Every structure is written in C-alpha cells, then in structure tokens.
N, C-alpha and C positions, 0 to 999 in steps of 0.2 A: 504494500500500500504506500509506504513512504517513497520508494523508488518511483512509483507511478506519478505521485504528486510532484516530485522534484523534476521528473521528465516533462511534465506539463508546464512547469514554471520555465524550464529551459526552452521549450517550444514557444512560449509566450501565450499559451492558451489558458494559463492560470496566473493571476497576479500574486505577488508576494503576500499581500494581506489575506487573500483567499486561501493560500497555502498554509499560512500561519493558523488560520481558523480551523482548517481541516486537520492539522497536526496537533492542535491543542488537546491535551489529555483530559482536561476538565473544563467546565464552564462555571465561572464565579457569579452566582446570583446575589451575592451579598450575605444572605442568611444561610446559604448552602453552596457547596462546590460539587456540582453534578459530574460524576465520574463517567465520561463518555467512552473510555477505553476499557471499561471493566469487561465488556463482552469479548473483546479481543484477548484479554488475559485469562478470563475464567469461563467463558462460554455463554454467560448470561449477562444481560444488562443489569445496572444497579437497581436494587429493590428498595422501595420507599417504605419506611416504617412510619405509620400514620399517627401513632400516639405522640402527643406533645407538639405536633405541628398544626398550624391553622389550616383551614380549607384553602385559603388564598396561597399559602406557602406550598401546599401539596399540588395545587393546580399549576403553579409556576414550575415546579420540578417536573411534573408530567409533561408540560409543554416543551421543556428542554430535552427530555428523553425522546419524545415523539418527533422532535425536529431532526433527529438523527435516524429516524426510521426504526427505532427500537420498540420492542414489546414493553408493556407496562404492567407492573405488579405492585400493588400497595397493600401492605398488611396492617392489621390492627387499626382499621379505619372505621369510625362510627357511621351509622346510617345517615345522620345529618350531614356529615362531611362528604360522604359518598354521593348523596343527592345533589350537593352543590357541584361536584365534579361532573355528574351525569347531565347536568344542564348544558355543559360545554361539550361533553363527549358522550352522547346518548348511546353510542355503540359499545361502550364499556359494559362489563358484566359485574354486578355486585352480589356477593354471597353473604347474606346477613349473619348466618350462623357462624361462618368462618371469619367474618369481618374482613373480607378481602375484596378488593376492587382490581379488576385486571382487564387487559386487552391483549389479544394475541393475533398476529397476522395469520390468516388462513392460508395454508399452503397445500398444494397437491402432494400428498405424501406417497412415496413409493417404497416406504419402509416395510420390509418383509419380516422384521423382527417381531415375534409374537409375545415377548416378555411383558410383564406388568408388575406394578408395585402393589402389594397387599397392605391396605390400611386396616389394622385390626384394633377395635376399640372395645374396652371392657364394659362400659355402661353408658346409658343415655346422657348422664350428667357430664361425661367426658367428650360429648360430641363437638363442642366448640373447638377444642384442640385437634380432635381427629379430622374435622372438616378443614381446619387451617392447613393441616398436612396434605389432605387429599386435593384440595383446590390448588395449593401451591405446586404440587407435583404435576397436576394437569396443565397448569399455566406454563410450567417449564418444559412441557412437551412429552411427558411420560403417560403411559396408559395406567389407569388406576382401577382397582377393584376394592370395594368396601365390604368389611365384615364387622358389623356393629352389634353391640350388646351381646358379646360372647365371653363375658367375664367368668372368673373361676367359681363364682357362687352357683353357677349352673354349667358345669364343665361340658355337659352333653351338647350344648349349643356350639361350643368351639369345635368339638369332635365332628359334628355334623358338617362342618365347613373345612376341616383340616386338609383334605386332599387338594382342594383348590388353592388354599394358602400355600401348601407345599410346592406348588408349581410356580410360585412367584419368583421373580429375580431377587427381590429384597422385601422385607416386611417392616412396616412402621407400626409398633405396638404401643397403644396409648392406654394408660390405666391410672386411676387415683386410688383412694383408700390405702391398702397395704402394698399395692403395685406388684402383685404376684404374676400377672398375666404374661409378661415377657419371658419369665423363666419357664413357664409351662410351654409356650410356643417354641422357645429355644430348644427344648428337648425333643421337639417333633419335626423340625425342619432342617434342611441342609444348606440354607442360604443365610446371608447376614441379616441381623435384626437390629433395628434402631429403636430403642426403648424411650418412651416419652412419659415421664411422671406428670400427673396433673395435680392441681391444688384442691381437687375434690376430696372431701373426707371430713370426719368429725375432729374434735379438738386435738387428739393425740396424733392426728395426721400432720399437724404443724404446717398447714398450707402446702402440702406436697413433699415436705422433707422426708417423711417416713417412706413414701413411695420411691423417692429418689435414692435413699439409702438401700432399700430392698433391691432395686434394679442394679445399683453399683456392686452389690454383694451377691449377685446372681451366681448360682452354681453352674448354670447352663453356659456352654461356650458360644462364642460368636455374637455376643450382645454388646452393643455400644450404647451409651446413654447420653442424652442431651439434657439441657436445663429444664426446670419445671415449666410446664405449659408451652414449651417451645416446639409447637407443631411445624412451624416454618423451617427451623433448623434441621429437624429430622427429615423433612421432605427434601430439602436441598441436598443433603448427603445421600438420600435414597436415589435421587435423580442422577447424581454423579455415578453411583454404582450401576444404575440401570443403563446409563450411557456407555459405560465401559463394557457391559454385557452386549450392547448393540454392536460396538466396534469389534468385539471378539466374534460375534456371529457373522459380521460382514467379511472378516478375514477368513473365517472357516468356510 
C-alpha cells in the first residue's frame, strides 16, 4: 500500500497532502484518536466501547471509521445512544440484549469452511453477556450457533446438545453463580474453550468473583478465561481461533 501511494505521488496523480492523509495511522478528533491502521495490523477495524462516551462522540468516531470504508462495531451502547446513531445510519443493526450496534458490509462469500463458534450459556440471566459474545463474533465474520440455558443445574439439557457443540471450532462458555459450566464442557470437547464468568449470582458470588475463580481453577484442560462479563473479549479471541481454522482448511 505504501509503495503504491509513493508511486502515485511520483507520477503526480496524488498530491503530497493527499498522500500524507492516506498514510496517517490515526485521525485526531480531539477527544479521541481513531486508529485507522488497526485493521491492517490485527485484521479488524477499531471497536468502539460505548460506555462513558456521549452519543455525539460515538457518532463522530463512527463517521471517521466509515470514511475509510471500514465495518463498525460499538459495544456497551445504550438504546438511547443507539437510537441517536440510527437516525444518521438507519442501516445499522442494534441488538438491545447485547447492547451492540454494528454495520457490516455484505459480501458474496465463497467460503467453503463449515466451522462455527458455539456460544454456550448457563442460564437466562447470563444472556446479556452471551449475546454480546454471539453478536460480536457474527459482526467479525464468524458463523455462530447458540446453546442457551444449558447450565449444570439440569445437566441433561447440555447433554442433549453436546454432539453439536463438539463439532464447533471453539466454544465460548458463559456462566454466573459458581461458574461450573466451562469445566463440564471442557471435559466433553476436543477444541479450545473460552470461559466467561458473569456477575450473576447471590451475595457470596461477589459480583462474579466466585465464578471467575472457579473457571481459573478448572481441572479440565484447554480452558482460557476472560474478565467478568467480558463477552466481547471472549468472542474476539474465538474469532481469531476460528480464522486460523479457516486458513488451515484452505491450505488443506
């Protein structure tokens, strides 16, 4: 890309000012520096964290990202803020449960890879975090299958779905209370598991700390743990694993 821009400057088809703009790694909005080269470095554009930002700030960052032709993903954004953005970009999609607003360019996919990410959720109260993971993974380009309300209090519900979960490339397992579900799933599958503790639970749950410690101390192998309620972080890692599997399938 850099060589092409420099060649255009040499030919006179691109001014120095235009070349400088194209080569800039970020755009300074005053209150934020939008990282336009993140997609080049990491494969995905910068993701906007909605909490703590005003609707006007979020809209300005979105406009900067869209100006480069990139997809948009905003996490932890309230419905009021999302409604404000949707007035400007009605084509965007808002998932209220996940608190995610996103837009993804529709492409004609010729991908023959049949892999998918399993989002496994212990209980209905954990759905917000599970949906954050599911919608994030979809927005980043992975196929997702949801397995909800399959917690250890009724283990037969998990076992009824285990064969399909076993076929996934990677599983994101979300649980609150004591956080036992990832350990159970970990003993039944041969792929990586990303465990997500949630803050769901009674007093001794300590807002997710008990679930976090259970998952960190899991006896089952192949389990990695993200922060409490961090469905986005789990999904991001799951998509990286899924993409590696895609590359391996293409080479094979």
